[in-house]
Backbone as JSON, one array per atom type, in Angstrom:
{
  "sequence": "MSDFSDNNRFTPPKAELADPLPAPGAPVLAGRGTRLGAVLLDGIVGSIITFGAMFATGHNYFSEIAVNEDPTSMSAVFAIMFHSFAPGWVVLLAIQGWFLHSYGGTIGKKLLGIRIVRSDGSRAGFVRLFFVRAGIITVLSMVPLLGGLLALVDMVLIFRDSRQCLHDNIADTIVVTAASQKAVAAAAA",
  "N": [[97.38, 57.47, 135.64], [99.04, 58.7, 134.14], [98.76, 57.54, 131.57], [96.05, 57.86, 131.01], [96.31, 60.82, 130.3], [98.0, 60.43, 128.36], [96.33, 59.99, 126.55], [94.34, 61.61, 126.03], [92.36, 63.38, 124.1], [92.16, 65.76, 124.11], [94.57, 67.11, 125.13], [97.14, 69.15, 124.49], [98.86, 69.42, 121.22], [102.23, 68.06, 121.37], [104.42, 69.33, 119.97], [107.85, 70.35, 118.54], [109.06, 73.49, 118.15], [110.83, 74.92, 116.05], [113.51, 76.8, 114.72], [114.54, 75.61, 111.27], [118.11, 74.54, 111.2], [120.75, 76.44, 109.66], [122.49, 75.58, 106.62], [126.08, 74.02, 106.86], [128.42, 76.17, 107.14], [126.96, 78.44, 105.66], [124.93, 81.18, 105.36], [123.74, 82.85, 108.35], [120.36, 83.37, 108.84], [118.74, 86.23, 109.77], [117.24, 87.14, 112.97], [113.58, 87.82, 113.3], [112.47, 89.58, 114.84], [115.25, 90.97, 115.29], [115.07, 92.43, 113.0], [112.88, 93.89, 112.73], [113.76, 95.35, 115.05], [115.82, 96.94, 113.87], [114.5, 98.52, 111.81], [112.82, 100.29, 113.68], [114.88, 101.35, 114.86], [115.68, 102.67, 112.57], [113.51, 104.27, 111.82], [113.51, 106.08, 113.87], [116.09, 107.25, 113.89], [115.26, 108.42, 111.2], [113.57, 110.22, 111.75], [114.61, 112.04, 113.41], [116.43, 113.42, 112.11], [115.29, 114.44, 109.76], [113.45, 116.25, 111.29], [115.47, 117.51, 112.44], [116.9, 118.69, 110.41], [114.68, 120.14, 109.54], [114.28, 122.42, 111.43], [117.0, 123.21, 111.47], [116.72, 124.74, 108.91], [115.04, 126.53, 109.03], [112.27, 125.73, 108.13], [109.68, 125.51, 109.16], [107.42, 123.03, 109.46], [104.88, 123.0, 111.4], [104.3, 125.48, 112.33], [104.18, 126.98, 109.74], [101.94, 125.77, 108.71], [99.65, 126.98, 110.54], [99.79, 129.33, 109.84], [98.99, 129.7, 107.48], [96.33, 130.92, 104.99], [94.1, 128.67, 104.2], [94.38, 126.27, 105.75], [92.79, 123.67, 105.37], [93.17, 123.17, 102.83], [94.48, 120.94, 100.42], [96.47, 120.75, 98.77], [97.64, 122.96, 99.36], [98.73, 122.12, 102.21], [100.27, 119.67, 101.45], [102.55, 120.94, 99.85], [103.55, 122.68, 101.6], [103.92, 120.45, 103.81], [106.13, 119.12, 101.87], [107.85, 121.14, 101.49], [108.89, 121.88, 103.95], [110.23, 119.13, 104.89], [111.71, 118.1, 102.95], [114.64, 118.83, 102.82], [115.71, 117.62, 104.69], [114.58, 115.19, 103.97], [116.43, 114.45, 101.94], [118.88, 114.56, 103.12], [118.79, 112.41, 104.96], [118.53, 110.54, 102.84], [120.96, 110.57, 101.51], [122.8, 109.74, 103.36], [121.74, 107.11, 104.59], [121.55, 105.93, 101.91], [124.66, 105.88, 101.72], [125.11, 104.08, 104.02], [124.11, 101.85, 102.88], [125.65, 101.47, 100.26], [128.42, 101.07, 101.32], [128.34, 99.51, 103.49], [126.27, 97.46, 103.0], [123.89, 97.5, 104.65], [121.04, 99.67, 106.16], [121.45, 102.35, 108.89], [120.58, 101.13, 110.78], [120.36, 98.54, 110.88], [122.92, 97.95, 110.81], [123.74, 99.02, 113.31], [122.32, 96.92, 115.04], [123.76, 94.37, 113.93], [123.5, 93.2, 111.75], [123.1, 92.43, 108.14], [122.11, 92.67, 104.64], [122.33, 90.72, 101.8], [122.89, 89.23, 98.86], [120.89, 86.3, 97.83], [122.76, 84.3, 97.5], [124.53, 84.65, 99.35], [126.43, 86.26, 98.31], [127.73, 89.91, 98.03], [125.22, 92.61, 97.76], [124.81, 94.42, 95.38], [124.65, 98.57, 95.41], [122.77, 99.52, 93.43], [120.67, 97.31, 93.32], [120.1, 97.61, 96.2], [118.82, 100.07, 96.8], [117.32, 101.1, 94.71], [116.15, 98.65, 93.43], [115.37, 96.75, 95.74], [114.3, 98.46, 97.68], [112.97, 100.83, 96.67], [111.07, 99.83, 94.27], [108.96, 98.9, 95.71], [108.39, 100.67, 97.62], [107.43, 102.89, 95.51], [105.11, 101.14, 94.64], [103.84, 101.09, 96.85], [102.43, 103.69, 96.74], [100.34, 103.28, 95.29], [97.18, 103.96, 95.38], [94.72, 102.76, 97.6], [95.73, 99.66, 96.85], [98.15, 100.01, 97.54], [98.19, 100.02, 100.12], [97.45, 97.37, 100.97], [99.59, 95.78, 99.57], [101.52, 96.8, 101.37], [101.09, 95.53, 103.62], [101.05, 92.67, 102.53], [103.83, 92.63, 101.98], [105.25, 92.73, 104.54], [104.1, 90.77, 106.16], [104.91, 88.65, 104.84], [107.52, 87.85, 106.09], [107.17, 86.17, 108.32], [107.66, 83.61, 106.75], [109.3, 80.5, 106.08], [111.69, 81.01, 105.07], [112.22, 83.73, 105.8], [111.86, 85.74, 103.97], [110.79, 88.87, 102.93], [108.22, 90.66, 100.78], [109.78, 92.84, 99.45], [112.13, 91.5, 99.58], [112.26, 89.26, 98.02], [111.8, 90.35, 95.25], [114.34, 91.68, 94.95], [116.22, 89.48, 95.04], [117.66, 88.88, 97.49], [118.52, 88.34, 101.36], [118.48, 89.04, 104.52], [121.31, 88.73, 107.15], [123.23, 87.71, 109.74], [125.52, 89.58, 110.07], [128.22, 88.95, 111.59], [128.05, 86.51, 110.69], [128.21, 86.26, 108.16], [130.61, 87.36, 107.72], [132.21, 85.14, 108.44], [131.64, 83.18, 106.41], [132.6, 84.59, 104.21], [135.41, 84.9, 104.82], [135.76, 81.67, 104.74], [135.41, 81.35, 101.97], [137.45, 82.38, 100.96]],
  "CA": [[96.86, 58.48, 135.58], [99.65, 59.11, 133.08], [97.9, 56.68, 130.6], [94.79, 59.08, 130.78], [96.87, 62.18, 130.05], [98.51, 60.16, 126.92], [95.27, 59.41, 125.25], [93.31, 62.37, 126.43], [92.07, 64.0, 122.9], [92.11, 67.52, 124.46], [95.69, 67.57, 124.92], [97.95, 70.0, 123.03], [100.0, 68.52, 120.84], [103.58, 68.22, 121.84], [105.34, 69.65, 118.78], [109.32, 70.75, 118.72], [108.85, 74.59, 117.25], [112.19, 75.22, 116.1], [113.93, 77.22, 112.8], [115.7, 75.09, 110.79], [119.35, 74.9, 111.1], [121.49, 76.32, 108.38], [123.65, 74.23, 106.16], [127.19, 74.11, 107.45], [129.03, 77.46, 106.13], [125.89, 79.24, 105.16], [124.97, 82.79, 106.17], [122.84, 82.77, 109.15], [119.57, 84.48, 108.63], [118.79, 87.38, 111.04], [116.07, 87.09, 113.53], [112.39, 88.52, 112.89], [112.74, 90.63, 116.22], [116.01, 92.15, 115.1], [114.63, 93.27, 111.6], [111.98, 94.8, 113.2], [114.65, 96.24, 115.63], [116.44, 97.87, 112.8], [113.44, 99.33, 111.33], [112.01, 100.87, 114.37], [116.04, 102.39, 114.69], [115.92, 103.59, 111.27], [112.43, 105.53, 111.97], [113.64, 106.89, 115.1], [117.04, 107.84, 113.15], [114.92, 109.16, 110.01], [112.77, 111.56, 112.39], [115.87, 112.86, 113.93], [117.47, 113.73, 110.78], [114.03, 114.93, 109.21], [113.35, 117.07, 111.92], [116.63, 118.28, 112.7], [116.96, 119.68, 109.15], [113.38, 121.2, 109.21], [114.37, 123.3, 112.43], [117.95, 124.02, 111.12], [116.69, 125.09, 107.68], [113.85, 127.67, 109.53], [111.17, 125.79, 107.4], [108.72, 125.08, 110.43], [106.15, 122.7, 108.92], [103.96, 123.28, 112.08], [104.01, 127.13, 112.4], [103.55, 127.58, 108.36], [100.32, 125.4, 108.72], [99.5, 127.51, 111.14], [99.56, 130.7, 109.47], [97.91, 129.45, 106.05], [95.0, 130.98, 104.72], [93.42, 127.83, 104.25], [94.83, 125.29, 106.1], [92.08, 122.33, 104.95], [93.53, 122.88, 101.34], [95.07, 119.33, 100.6], [97.21, 120.63, 98.19], [98.75, 123.9, 99.96], [99.4, 121.08, 102.87], [101.28, 119.29, 100.64], [103.36, 122.07, 99.47], [104.25, 123.47, 103.11], [105.0, 119.41, 104.09], [107.37, 118.96, 100.8], [109.0, 122.19, 101.33], [109.23, 121.71, 105.04], [110.64, 118.13, 104.62], [112.52, 118.07, 101.42], [115.74, 119.01, 102.76], [115.84, 116.1, 105.72], [114.92, 113.71, 103.13], [117.78, 114.58, 101.2], [119.9, 114.57, 104.02], [118.5, 111.17, 105.22], [118.65, 109.37, 101.56], [121.92, 110.59, 101.57], [122.82, 108.76, 104.76], [121.33, 105.6, 104.31], [122.43, 105.46, 100.72], [126.02, 105.52, 102.13], [125.58, 102.79, 104.48], [123.68, 100.8, 101.78], [126.93, 100.9, 99.55], [129.39, 100.55, 102.28], [128.23, 98.53, 104.68], [125.04, 96.46, 102.56], [122.73, 97.63, 105.25], [121.16, 100.94, 107.11], [122.07, 102.75, 110.11], [119.46, 100.34, 112.13], [120.95, 97.19, 110.37], [124.66, 98.18, 111.52], [123.94, 98.94, 114.98], [122.09, 95.71, 115.2], [124.93, 93.71, 113.62], [122.45, 92.44, 110.66], [123.16, 93.24, 106.85], [121.35, 92.5, 103.34], [123.24, 90.02, 100.91], [122.28, 88.42, 97.77], [120.76, 84.94, 98.3], [123.57, 83.11, 97.39], [125.44, 84.93, 100.32], [127.37, 87.28, 97.7], [127.44, 90.99, 98.53], [124.43, 92.9, 96.98], [125.35, 96.27, 95.28], [124.05, 99.57, 95.81], [121.53, 99.74, 92.4], [120.07, 96.59, 94.15], [119.12, 97.32, 97.36], [118.38, 101.12, 96.8], [116.32, 101.2, 93.86], [115.2, 97.44, 93.46], [114.77, 96.08, 97.01], [113.31, 99.62, 98.72], [112.68, 101.81, 95.66], [110.33, 99.28, 93.32], [108.15, 98.56, 96.77], [108.0, 102.54, 97.72], [106.67, 103.24, 94.46], [103.96, 100.57, 94.57], [102.88, 101.42, 97.58], [101.79, 104.85, 96.63], [99.23, 103.36, 94.62], [95.73, 104.08, 96.38], [94.0, 101.15, 98.23], [96.06, 98.85, 96.64], [99.42, 100.21, 97.97], [98.45, 99.54, 101.51], [97.48, 95.92, 100.76], [100.95, 95.47, 99.21], [102.49, 96.99, 102.35], [100.79, 94.74, 104.57], [101.53, 91.74, 102.68], [104.99, 92.62, 102.44], [105.39, 92.66, 106.03], [103.4, 89.42, 106.67], [105.92, 87.13, 104.54], [108.6, 87.21, 106.75], [107.02, 84.55, 108.7], [107.95, 82.16, 106.14], [110.5, 79.69, 106.59], [112.78, 81.83, 104.14], [112.19, 85.35, 106.17], [112.08, 87.17, 102.94], [109.94, 89.65, 102.91], [107.96, 90.71, 99.15], [111.03, 93.13, 98.62], [113.63, 90.41, 99.38], [111.93, 88.26, 96.99], [112.16, 90.94, 94.29], [115.77, 92.15, 95.02], [116.88, 88.38, 95.39], [118.09, 89.39, 98.9], [118.35, 88.18, 102.6], [119.34, 89.81, 105.57], [121.86, 87.68, 107.39], [123.76, 88.51, 110.75], [126.78, 90.51, 110.04], [129.03, 87.74, 112.02], [127.89, 84.89, 110.0], [128.43, 86.67, 106.88], [131.95, 87.35, 107.79], [132.74, 83.75, 108.66], [131.26, 83.03, 105.44], [133.36, 85.1, 103.26], [136.4, 84.15, 105.13], [135.6, 80.29, 104.43], [135.43, 81.32, 100.77], [138.44, 82.78, 100.51]],
  "C": [[97.66, 58.89, 134.05], [98.97, 58.26, 131.2], [96.99, 57.31, 130.06], [95.28, 59.92, 130.14], [97.4, 61.95, 128.21], [97.79, 59.96, 125.76], [94.02, 60.49, 125.42], [93.27, 63.32, 125.02], [92.1, 65.79, 123.2], [93.47, 68.13, 124.94], [96.36, 68.23, 124.57], [98.93, 68.93, 122.38], [101.49, 68.54, 121.69], [104.72, 68.21, 120.69], [106.52, 70.7, 119.13], [108.42, 72.23, 117.7], [109.99, 75.15, 117.33], [112.65, 75.57, 114.81], [114.91, 76.15, 112.59], [116.88, 75.44, 110.57], [119.76, 75.23, 109.79], [122.55, 75.82, 107.84], [125.06, 75.01, 106.66], [127.87, 75.25, 106.18], [128.14, 78.57, 105.34], [125.62, 80.08, 106.13], [123.54, 82.09, 107.45], [121.81, 83.95, 109.1], [119.14, 85.2, 110.2], [117.21, 86.95, 111.58], [114.87, 88.0, 113.03], [112.56, 89.86, 113.78], [113.97, 91.72, 115.74], [115.64, 93.17, 113.94], [113.55, 94.14, 112.4], [112.57, 96.0, 114.23], [115.12, 97.62, 114.83], [115.28, 98.85, 111.97], [112.86, 100.44, 112.26], [113.11, 102.34, 115.0], [115.78, 102.91, 113.44], [114.83, 104.72, 111.28], [112.6, 106.23, 113.14], [115.18, 107.9, 114.6], [116.68, 109.1, 112.3], [114.12, 110.39, 110.8], [113.51, 112.64, 112.48], [116.43, 113.67, 113.24], [116.53, 114.41, 109.95], [113.94, 116.36, 109.97], [114.28, 118.05, 112.41], [116.92, 119.39, 111.39], [116.02, 120.56, 108.98], [113.83, 122.38, 109.84], [115.55, 124.06, 111.77], [117.73, 124.88, 109.98], [115.68, 126.46, 108.06], [112.61, 127.44, 108.88], [110.21, 125.11, 108.71], [107.57, 124.51, 110.05], [104.74, 123.44, 109.94], [103.38, 125.05, 111.78], [103.85, 127.57, 110.72], [102.2, 126.85, 108.31], [99.46, 126.47, 109.57], [98.67, 128.74, 110.68], [98.99, 130.59, 107.85], [96.6, 129.66, 106.38], [93.99, 130.23, 104.81], [94.32, 126.39, 104.29], [94.16, 123.92, 106.02], [92.39, 122.08, 103.43], [94.35, 121.91, 100.89], [96.38, 119.7, 99.76], [98.43, 122.37, 98.8], [98.98, 122.7, 101.26], [100.11, 120.4, 102.64], [102.5, 119.9, 100.52], [104.19, 122.3, 101.01], [104.85, 121.99, 103.51], [106.46, 119.26, 103.3], [108.46, 120.03, 101.31], [109.4, 122.02, 102.9], [110.6, 120.32, 105.18], [111.75, 117.4, 104.36], [114.09, 118.12, 102.0], [116.54, 118.01, 104.12], [115.58, 115.26, 105.07], [115.94, 113.55, 102.41], [118.78, 114.2, 101.75], [119.84, 113.18, 104.1], [118.56, 110.22, 104.11], [120.21, 109.44, 101.1], [122.96, 109.53, 102.29], [122.87, 107.62, 104.08], [121.91, 105.23, 103.21], [123.59, 105.24, 100.99], [126.05, 104.15, 102.76], [125.4, 101.89, 103.81], [125.01, 100.64, 101.35], [127.6, 100.74, 100.45], [129.45, 99.73, 102.66], [127.22, 96.99, 104.23], [124.14, 96.46, 103.72], [122.03, 99.17, 105.88], [121.34, 100.99, 108.28], [121.66, 101.32, 111.14], [120.22, 99.25, 112.06], [122.3, 97.23, 111.01], [124.64, 98.31, 112.74], [123.34, 97.81, 115.63], [122.78, 94.45, 114.81], [124.01, 92.58, 112.61], [122.94, 93.3, 108.97], [122.31, 92.12, 105.85], [122.38, 91.93, 102.06], [122.35, 89.33, 100.04], [121.95, 86.87, 98.23], [121.3, 83.9, 98.11], [124.63, 83.55, 98.15], [126.5, 86.03, 99.46], [126.97, 88.58, 98.02], [126.11, 91.84, 97.45], [124.76, 94.49, 96.92], [124.28, 97.45, 95.66], [122.99, 99.45, 94.74], [120.45, 98.89, 92.98], [119.49, 96.85, 95.07], [118.75, 98.96, 97.54], [117.11, 101.32, 95.99], [115.49, 100.0, 93.24], [114.25, 96.73, 94.49], [113.69, 97.36, 97.71], [112.68, 100.58, 97.19], [110.83, 100.95, 94.84], [108.76, 99.25, 94.61], [107.5, 99.85, 96.91], [106.99, 102.75, 96.62], [105.25, 102.58, 94.35], [102.73, 100.86, 95.87], [102.35, 102.51, 98.22], [100.47, 104.51, 95.89], [97.8, 103.46, 95.63], [94.99, 103.21, 96.43], [95.01, 100.09, 97.81], [97.68, 98.77, 97.27], [99.52, 99.55, 99.6], [98.18, 98.09, 101.9], [98.86, 95.36, 100.5], [101.76, 95.72, 100.23], [102.32, 95.93, 103.54], [101.4, 92.94, 103.76], [103.37, 91.41, 102.51], [105.65, 92.65, 103.67], [104.79, 91.18, 106.6], [104.1, 88.26, 105.95], [106.93, 86.94, 104.98], [108.44, 86.29, 107.63], [107.17, 83.55, 108.04], [109.13, 81.47, 106.69], [111.56, 80.59, 105.8], [113.07, 83.13, 104.92], [112.42, 86.41, 105.34], [110.92, 87.83, 102.94], [109.6, 89.69, 101.31], [109.33, 91.33, 98.56], [112.23, 92.6, 98.78], [113.46, 89.78, 98.29], [112.2, 89.21, 95.47], [113.6, 91.18, 93.77], [116.38, 90.6, 94.88], [117.85, 88.47, 96.38], [117.89, 88.78, 99.76], [118.87, 88.85, 103.17], [119.74, 88.58, 106.44], [122.09, 88.48, 108.76], [125.27, 88.33, 110.2], [128.25, 89.17, 110.27], [128.98, 86.67, 111.14], [128.29, 85.39, 108.44], [130.21, 86.69, 106.61], [132.58, 86.14, 107.66], [132.78, 83.13, 107.19], [131.8, 83.18, 104.12], [134.99, 85.09, 103.55], [136.77, 82.63, 104.77], [135.62, 80.0, 102.72], [136.59, 81.76, 100.28], [139.79, 81.94, 100.56]]
}
């Protein structure tokens, strides 16, 4: 019976699916699920800060839309949205910028124990993280029609062996576990 199952052409392949082991002393790449969790945490924190600032400043987007003479006017909607959310965006950019500068990652990355470093394992500077890694993709994603496709390609590229998204390739960065990064820094010292 076992001879039959070994020769059965309909039997699924028996391949081992495992991530390649990092070189000794090299930083350990962060898992895809951990990176997704960090993005979700950043979204939750960003929403809390943005909506909190909106209500704290008295600019309620929802009530201003309701009393607008022409709520279907896109320019009026964008003006009200910008007026309501801008204070929160400024606060959020300042907080996330501080985390990027001091830690090498956003609030979500810090909470989940991962950080962004250069491809060679060295520290990535604030300009590289904020303007090159995040800024270029953000601006390019605003291009009508192609921006959505670019954002999709950016996300899907994480399934490569290098686990680098397009924004990682542009900025020459990788996302690693913070514990492995500390071990690499200690071994280098």
